[in-house]
C-alpha positions in Angstrom: -56.1 -11.2 74.8 -56.6 -9.2 78.0 -53.0 -9.4 79.2 -51.6 -8.2 75.9 -54.4 -5.6 75.6 -55.4 -6.5 72.0 -58.6 -7.5 70.2 -58.2 -9.5 66.9 -60.7 -9.8 64.0 -60.7 -11.8 60.8 -59.7 -9.6 57.8 -63.3 -9.0 56.5 -64.5 -7.8 59.9 -61.4 -5.6 60.3 -62.1 -4.1 56.9 -65.7 -3.4 57.8 -64.6 -1.5 60.9 -62.2 0.7 58.9 -59.1 -1.0 60.3 -57.9 -1.8 56.8 -59.6 1.1 55.1 -56.4 2.2 53.3 -56.1 -1.1 51.4 -57.9 -2.4 48.4 -60.3 -5.4 48.6 -57.9 -7.4 46.5 -55.1 -6.8 49.0 -57.3 -7.8 51.9 -58.5 -10.9 50.1 -54.9 -12.1 49.7 -54.6 -12.3 53.5 -57.0 -15.2 53.5 -60.4 -15.4 55.2 -59.3 -16.1 58.8 -55.9 -14.6 59.6 -56.1 -12.6 62.9 -55.9 -8.9 62.4 -55.3 -6.5 65.3 -58.5 -4.5 65.5 -58.0 -2.7 68.8 -55.1 -1.9 71.1 -55.6 -0.7 74.7 -53.9 2.7 75.3 -51.3 1.3 77.7 -51.1 -2.3 76.4 -48.0 -4.4 76.4 -48.6 -5.1 72.7 -48.7 -1.4 71.9 -45.5 -0.8 73.9 -43.8 -3.5 72.0 -44.6 -1.8 68.7 -47.8 -3.7 67.5 -50.1 -1.5 65.5 -53.7 -1.6 64.3 -54.0 -3.6 61.1 -51.0 -5.8 61.9 -51.6 -9.5 61.0 -50.6 -12.1 63.6 -48.8 -14.9 61.8 -47.1 -16.9 64.7 -46.8 -17.1 68.5 -43.5 -18.3 69.9 -42.6 -19.6 66.4 -45.9 -21.6 66.0 -48.0 -20.6 63.1 -51.5 -19.3 63.7 -54.3 -19.4 61.1 -57.3 -17.8 62.9 -58.4 -16.0 66.1 -59.5 -19.1 67.9 -56.1 -20.8 67.4 -54.4 -17.6 68.5 -56.5 -17.3 71.6 -55.8 -20.9 72.6 -52.1 -20.5 72.2 -52.0 -17.2 74.1 -53.9 -18.8 77.0 -51.7 -21.9 77.1 -48.3 -20.4 76.7 -46.2 -19.0 79.6 -45.3 -15.3 79.4 -43.6 -13.5 77.9 -44.6 -14.5 74.4 -43.1 -13.6 71.1 -45.6 -12.4 68.5 -44.7 -12.5 64.8 -46.6 -9.8 62.9 -46.9 -8.9 59.2 -47.6 -5.3 58.4 -49.2 -4.5 55.0 -47.3 -1.7 53.1 -49.2 1.6 53.5 -50.2 3.1 50.2 -48.9 6.6 49.8 -47.2 6.4 53.2 -50.7 6.7 54.8 -51.3 5.0 58.1 -52.7 1.4 57.7 -55.8 2.2 59.8 -58.0 5.3 60.1 -59.4 5.9 63.6 -62.0 8.6 64.1 -61.5 9.2 67.7 -59.8 11.5 70.2 -60.1 13.4 73.5 -61.8 16.8 73.1 -64.1 19.1 75.1 -67.8 18.6 74.5 -71.2 20.1 75.3 -74.6 18.6 74.6 -76.9 19.9 77.3 -79.2 22.1 75.1 -80.3 23.0 71.6 -78.6 26.4 71.7 -76.4 27.1 68.7 -74.2 29.4 70.8 -71.2 28.1 72.8 -71.6 27.7 76.6 -71.2 30.9 78.6 -68.7 29.4 81.1 -65.7 27.2 80.4 -66.6 24.8 83.1 -69.7 23.8 81.1 -67.4 22.0 78.7 -66.5 18.4 79.7 -63.5 16.4 78.4 -64.6 13.2 76.7 -63.0 10.5 74.6 -65.1 10.6 71.5 -65.3 7.8 69.0 -67.1 7.9 65.6 -68.0 4.4 64.5 -65.1 2.2 65.8 -65.4 -1.5 66.6 -68.2 -0.9 69.0 -70.1 1.5 66.9 -70.4 0.0 63.4 -67.0 0.8 61.9 -66.0 3.2 59.2 -68.8 5.5 57.9 -71.0 4.6 60.9 -73.5 7.2 62.1 -73.0 6.3 65.8 -71.0 8.7 68.0 -70.0 7.5 71.4 -68.4 9.4 74.3 -66.5 8.0 77.3 -65.0 9.7 80.3 -61.5 8.6 79.2 -59.5 6.5 76.8 -59.1 3.9 79.6 -62.9 3.6 80.0 -63.2 3.1 76.2 -60.6 0.3 76.4 -62.6 -1.3 79.3 -65.8 -1.1 77.3 -64.1 -2.9 74.3 -62.8 -5.6 76.7 -66.3 -6.0 78.3 -68.0 -6.4 75.0 -65.5 -8.9 73.5 -65.6 -10.9 76.8 -69.4 -11.2 76.7 -69.9 -9.0 79.7 -72.1 -6.1 80.4 -70.4 -2.8 79.7 -69.1 -1.6 83.1 -68.4 2.1 82.2 -70.6 5.1 81.5 -71.3 5.6 77.8 -73.1 8.4 76.0 -74.3 7.5 72.5 -75.7 9.7 69.7 -76.9 8.8 66.3 -76.4 11.0 63.3 -79.4 9.5 61.5 -82.4 11.7 60.7 -80.8 14.8 59.4 -77.8 15.7 61.6 -75.6 18.4 60.1 -72.1 19.6 60.7 -72.0 23.4 60.9 -68.9 25.5 61.1 -67.5 28.8 59.8 -65.8 28.6 56.4 -63.7 31.4 54.9 -65.4 34.7 55.3 -68.0 33.6 57.8 -70.2 31.5 55.5 -71.9 28.4 57.0 -71.4 25.0 55.5 -73.6 22.1 56.3 -73.1 18.4 55.4 -75.1 17.0 52.5 -74.7 15.4 49.1 -74.5 18.7 47.3 -72.4 20.7 49.7 -68.6 21.0 49.9 -68.8 18.5 52.7 -69.5 15.8 50.1 -67.1 16.8 47.4 -63.5 15.9 46.6 -61.2 13.6 48.4 -61.3 9.8 48.4 -64.8 8.3 48.4 -66.4 11.7 47.4 -65.9 13.5 50.8 -63.2 15.8 52.2 -62.3 16.9 55.7 -62.9 20.5 56.7 -60.2 23.2 56.6 -59.3 23.2 60.3 -57.4 26.5 60.3 -59.8 29.5 59.9 -62.7 27.1 59.2 -63.7 26.8 62.9 -65.4 29.2 65.1 -63.5 30.7 68.0 -64.4 31.7 71.5 -62.4 33.4 74.2 -63.2 33.1 77.9 -61.9 35.9 80.1 -60.5 33.4 82.6 -58.4 31.6 80.0 -55.1 32.8 78.4 -55.9 31.6 74.9 -58.9 31.2 72.6 -60.7 27.9 71.8 -61.9 26.6 68.5 -65.1 24.7 68.2 -67.6 23.2 65.8 -71.1 22.0 66.3 -73.3 19.2 65.1 -76.9 20.3 64.6 -79.1 17.4 65.7 -82.7 16.8 64.6 -85.3 17.5 67.3 -85.7 16.6 70.1 -82.0 15.8 70.5 -79.7 18.5 71.8 -77.0 19.9 69.5 -73.4 18.6 70.1 -70.5 21.0 70.3 -66.8 19.9 70.1 -64.0 22.2 71.2 -60.2 22.2 71.6 -57.7 24.9 72.6 -56.4 26.9 69.7 -53.0 25.1 69.7 -54.6 21.6 69.8 -56.7 21.7 66.6 -55.2 18.6 65.2 -56.8 16.5 68.0 -60.2 17.3 66.5 -59.3 16.4 62.9 -59.9 12.6 63.0 -63.3 13.1 64.8 -64.5 15.6 62.2 -63.2 13.3 59.4 -65.4 10.5 60.8 -68.4 12.8 61.1 -68.0 14.1 57.6 -67.7 10.6 56.2 -70.8 9.4 58.2 -72.9 12.3 57.1 -71.9 11.9 53.4 -72.6 8.2 53.4 -76.0 8.8 55.0 -77.1 11.3 52.3 -75.9 9.3 49.3 
């Protein structure tokens, strides 16, 4: 629904995109095959403001039960606004969030195959980066897309689900063919993604996120007050390498993106 700023999938499709990745197949199956699941929320949507979250299951609109996305869409188009949405939220196992999103706004550089950071800070560009996602194949996908802002990502999602041509600029990369995540670990050793490396050991599903404290390389530009941390994805030729960076005090913004990349690289090498 464009006015509410939400996209709904059936449970199996939502699970494939990672929206219900914290839940077991048995739990998802109990929802039924067609119940509408919130798979995307625009950043400034009315639904988000009202407290709707990814993974919520829509059960009724203005007190009228809905059983699938088509029925929900018809009701939303026919009813006067405002509307009351009745949602069911699955309990989160281990107090984890119900959905895992591998996305965020970071600084990026992908203009050459140099493994050193750019010489000037202005060479970095702020991008909204999505690993997988509902437009890129879901959880474990090897597709990385970059948008100029979160708002443009929301517009791209709306375009695709409305059957229109994407109206915003999108930069897309594939981690197929031997891409590797490279960053400093501990006393300066280099770790690369692969089935026999620490990138593919431990944690749920046989992979674990990097240590984002001392595990990232740092760079200090003279014109900036504080250092930056960055990692790089080594891409197979002829593609340029991808560098991701954040200010020293914003490291957590990079964590979900790196988690998604680690998951994608591990699944690729299995």
